[in-house]
C-alpha positions as CSV (number, residue, x, y, z in Angstrom):
1,M,47.5,31.5,36.9
2,S,44.1,30.2,36.0
3,R,43.4,26.4,35.8
4,P,43.3,25.0,32.1
5,T,39.7,24.0,31.1
6,A,38.3,21.1,29.0
7,I,35.4,19.5,27.7
8,I,34.9,15.7,27.0
9,A,32.5,14.7,24.2
10,E,31.8,11.0,23.9
11,D,28.6,9.2,23.3
12,E,29.5,6.0,25.1
13,A,29.0,6.6,29.1
14,P,31.7,4.1,30.1
15,Q,34.3,5.5,27.8
16,R,33.5,9.1,28.9
17,L,33.8,8.1,32.6
18,Q,37.1,6.3,32.1
19,L,38.6,9.3,30.3
20,R,37.3,11.6,33.0
21,E,38.8,9.6,35.9
22,F,42.1,9.2,34.0
23,L,42.3,12.9,33.6
24,R,41.5,13.6,37.1
25,E,44.0,11.4,38.4
26,M,46.8,12.4,35.7
27,W,46.2,16.0,35.2
28,P,44.6,17.1,38.5
29,E,44.8,20.9,37.7
30,L,42.5,20.5,34.7
31,D,39.0,21.8,35.0
32,I,36.7,19.6,33.3
33,V,33.8,22.1,32.5
34,A,31.5,19.8,30.5
35,E,30.9,16.2,29.6
36,C,28.8,15.8,26.5
37,G,26.9,12.7,25.2
38,D,26.7,14.0,21.5
39,G,28.0,16.7,19.1
40,L,25.2,19.0,19.6
41,E,25.9,19.2,23.4
42,A,29.6,19.4,22.6
43,L,28.9,22.5,20.3
44,E,26.8,24.1,23.0
45,A,29.4,23.6,25.7
46,L,32.1,25.1,23.3
47,A,30.0,28.2,22.9
48,K,29.1,28.5,26.7
49,H,32.6,27.6,28.3
50,R,35.1,28.4,25.7
51,P,37.5,25.6,26.9
52,L,41.1,25.5,26.2
53,V,41.1,21.7,25.4
54,A,38.5,19.5,23.7
55,F,38.6,15.7,23.9
56,L,36.4,14.7,20.9
57,D,35.0,11.4,20.0
58,I,35.2,11.3,16.1
59,R,32.0,9.2,15.7
60,M,29.1,10.6,17.6
61,P,25.4,10.6,16.7
62,G,24.0,13.9,15.1
63,V,26.9,16.3,14.7
64,S,30.3,14.5,14.3
65,G,33.5,15.0,16.3
66,M,35.0,16.4,13.0
67,E,32.2,19.1,12.8
68,V,32.7,19.9,16.5
69,A,36.7,20.3,15.9
70,R,35.9,22.7,13.0
71,A,34.0,25.0,15.6
72,A,36.9,24.3,18.1
73,T,39.8,25.3,16.0
74,T,41.5,28.5,17.0
75,H,39.9,28.5,20.4
76,A,40.8,25.0,21.8
77,H,43.6,22.5,21.4
78,I,41.9,19.5,20.0
79,V,42.5,15.7,20.9
80,F,40.4,13.1,19.0
81,T,39.3,9.8,20.7
82,T,38.8,7.0,18.0
83,A,38.3,3.3,17.7
84,Y,39.8,3.4,14.1
85,E,42.5,1.0,13.6
86,E,46.3,2.1,13.5
87,Y,46.5,2.0,9.5
88,A,43.7,4.6,9.3
89,L,45.5,7.0,11.7
90,R,48.1,8.0,9.4
91,A,46.1,11.1,8.6
92,F,46.9,12.3,12.2
93,D,50.6,12.1,11.7
94,Q,50.9,15.8,11.0
95,G,51.8,16.9,14.4
96,A,49.1,19.6,15.0
97,L,46.1,17.2,15.9
98,D,46.4,14.7,18.6
99,Y,44.4,11.4,19.1
100,L,43.8,8.7,21.6
101,L,43.0,5.1,20.3
102,K,40.1,3.5,22.2
103,P,40.3,1.8,24.6
104,I,42.4,4.5,26.1
105,K,45.7,3.7,27.6
106,R,47.3,5.4,30.3
107,E,50.6,5.6,28.8
108,R,49.2,7.1,25.6
109,L,47.3,9.5,27.5
110,A,50.2,10.6,29.4
111,E,52.0,11.5,26.3
112,S,49.1,13.5,25.2
113,I,48.9,15.3,28.4
114,D,52.5,16.3,28.2
115,R,52.0,17.7,24.7
116,L,49.0,19.7,25.7
117,R,50.7,21.2,28.7
118,S,53.5,22.3,26.4
119,R,51.1,23.8,23.9
120,L,49.0,25.6,26.5
121,A,52.2,27.1,27.8
122,T,53.8,28.2,24.5
123,S,51.2,28.8,21.9
124,A,47.5,29.6,21.1
125,P,45.5,26.9,19.3
126,P,46.3,27.2,15.4
127,D,43.6,27.4,12.6
128,L,43.2,23.8,11.6
129,T,40.1,24.0,9.6
130,A,41.9,22.8,6.3
131,L,43.6,20.0,8.1
132,I,40.2,18.9,9.7
133,D,38.4,19.1,6.5
134,S,41.1,17.0,4.9
135,L,41.1,14.4,7.7
136,R,37.2,14.3,7.5
137,G,37.5,13.4,3.8
138,Q,39.9,10.6,4.6
139,L,38.0,8.9,7.2
140,H,34.6,9.8,6.0
141,P,34.3,9.3,2.4
142,A,31.1,10.8,0.7
143,T,28.1,8.6,0.7
144,R,24.9,8.9,-1.4
145,G,22.6,9.4,1.4
146,I,19.1,10.4,1.2
147,R,17.9,11.1,-2.5
148,W,14.1,11.5,-2.1
149,I,11.8,12.8,0.5
150,T,8.6,11.0,1.1
151,G,6.2,12.8,3.6
152,T,2.5,13.7,4.3
153,L,0.5,16.8,4.4
154,G,-2.8,16.2,6.0
155,T,-4.2,13.2,4.1
156,V,-1.9,13.7,1.0
157,T,1.5,11.9,0.5
158,K,4.0,13.7,-1.5
159,M,7.4,13.0,-2.9
160,F,10.2,15.3,-4.1
161,P,13.9,15.1,-4.5
162,I,16.4,16.0,-1.7
163,E,17.8,18.8,-4.1
164,D,14.4,20.8,-3.6
165,V,14.7,20.9,0.1
166,L,15.4,24.4,1.6
167,F,15.4,23.3,5.2
168,F,14.2,20.8,7.9
169,Q,12.7,22.0,11.2
170,A,11.7,19.9,14.3
171,Q,8.2,20.4,15.0
172,D,6.7,18.3,17.9
173,K,7.1,14.6,17.2
174,W,7.5,15.4,13.4
175,T,10.0,17.2,11.2
176,R,8.9,19.8,8.9
177,V,10.5,19.5,5.4
178,V,10.2,22.8,3.4
179,T,10.7,23.4,-0.3
180,A,10.4,26.8,-2.1
181,L,6.7,25.9,-3.1
182,D,5.6,23.1,-0.8
183,E,6.2,21.4,2.5
184,V,5.6,18.0,4.2
185,Q,6.0,16.3,7.6
186,I,8.2,13.1,8.2
187,R,8.6,11.2,11.5
188,M,12.4,11.0,11.0
189,S,14.3,13.1,13.6
190,L,16.8,15.7,12.9
191,K,19.5,13.6,14.5
192,E,18.6,10.7,12.3
193,L,18.7,13.0,9.2
194,L,22.1,14.4,10.1
195,G,23.5,11.0,9.5
196,E,21.9,10.7,6.1
197,L,22.6,14.2,4.8
198,D,25.6,15.5,2.9
199,G,27.1,17.7,5.6
200,E,28.7,20.0,3.0
201,Q,25.2,20.7,1.5
202,F,23.1,20.8,4.8
203,W,24.1,22.6,7.9
204,Q,22.6,22.3,11.4
205,V,22.1,25.9,12.6
206,H,20.0,25.3,15.5
207,R,18.8,22.5,17.6
208,S,15.6,22.5,15.7
209,V,16.8,23.6,12.3
210,I,19.0,22.0,9.4
211,V,19.3,24.2,6.3
212,R,20.6,23.9,2.9
213,A,23.6,26.1,2.7
214,A,23.3,27.3,-0.8
215,A,19.7,28.5,0.1
216,I,20.8,31.0,2.7
217,E,19.8,34.4,1.4
218,R,21.1,36.5,4.4
219,L,21.7,36.6,8.1
220,E,20.2,39.4,10.6
221,R,20.1,39.9,14.3
222,D,16.8,40.7,16.2
223,A,16.5,43.4,18.9
224,D,17.8,41.2,21.4
225,G,20.9,40.3,19.3
226,H,20.0,36.9,18.5
227,M,21.0,35.8,14.9
228,Q,18.5,34.6,12.4
229,L,18.6,33.6,8.9
230,R,16.4,33.8,5.8
231,V,16.3,31.2,2.9
232,K,15.7,32.1,-0.7
233,G,12.0,31.7,-1.7
234,R,10.7,31.7,1.9
235,T,9.5,34.7,4.2
236,E,9.9,33.0,7.7
237,L,13.0,33.7,9.8
238,L,14.9,30.6,11.1
239,P,17.1,30.8,14.4
240,V,20.7,30.3,14.5
241,S,22.1,29.3,18.0
242,S,25.3,30.6,19.3
243,A,26.7,27.1,19.0
244,F,26.4,27.2,15.3
245,Q,27.5,30.8,14.4
246,Y,30.9,29.7,13.8
247,R,29.7,28.6,10.4
248,F,29.2,32.1,9.5
249,K,32.4,33.7,10.7
250,A,33.9,34.3,7.2
251,M,30.6,35.8,5.8
């Protein structure tokens, strides 16, 4: 029988190292195939390794642990690691999702390992998309975020509402902000933008691209099989990496 595989996604290195060492000691047959410092690395590791278990920090820079969990559901058994106080963890008390409260205690991890071993032996990972979305809503209430974009184009400064933006694209040290009729450059990185944008409206689809979901017109594949998308009102094709193709599985 092949060894079970797992990824660890935790942006704090000491916490990541501690969990790895605990797992190596307490679950020696588990093969940790990737250790990730942020959500984007975790998505890429999921696409590359297809692990059976994913230990995910809820709060990570850029792509959140909740978003990574949405990509992992049906493919991996999910265990969240979190610093939330106990009162905020009632949302987890539904059995299908497990969590480890930081700092992680050996006794609690042992319980989680026992449950994981049982699930790996008896069942495939269920589809937890609805449950994860509900949990995300409880732990991450909606915020107003960015409402206006102010950027430059040459020597001109322009300003327009966030509702006009079709996509953001990383470009050297700048980020390109594109509307149907215009574009500007800003110095805010995509990782910084993700923390300020409404995740239901704006989707990261590539390491270098965030797109307004409602603006997506169609998806297509090039001669090499790579997925690309086109947004309404623009002619250019934007890349979609394999790590983000889960977003389009129902289309």
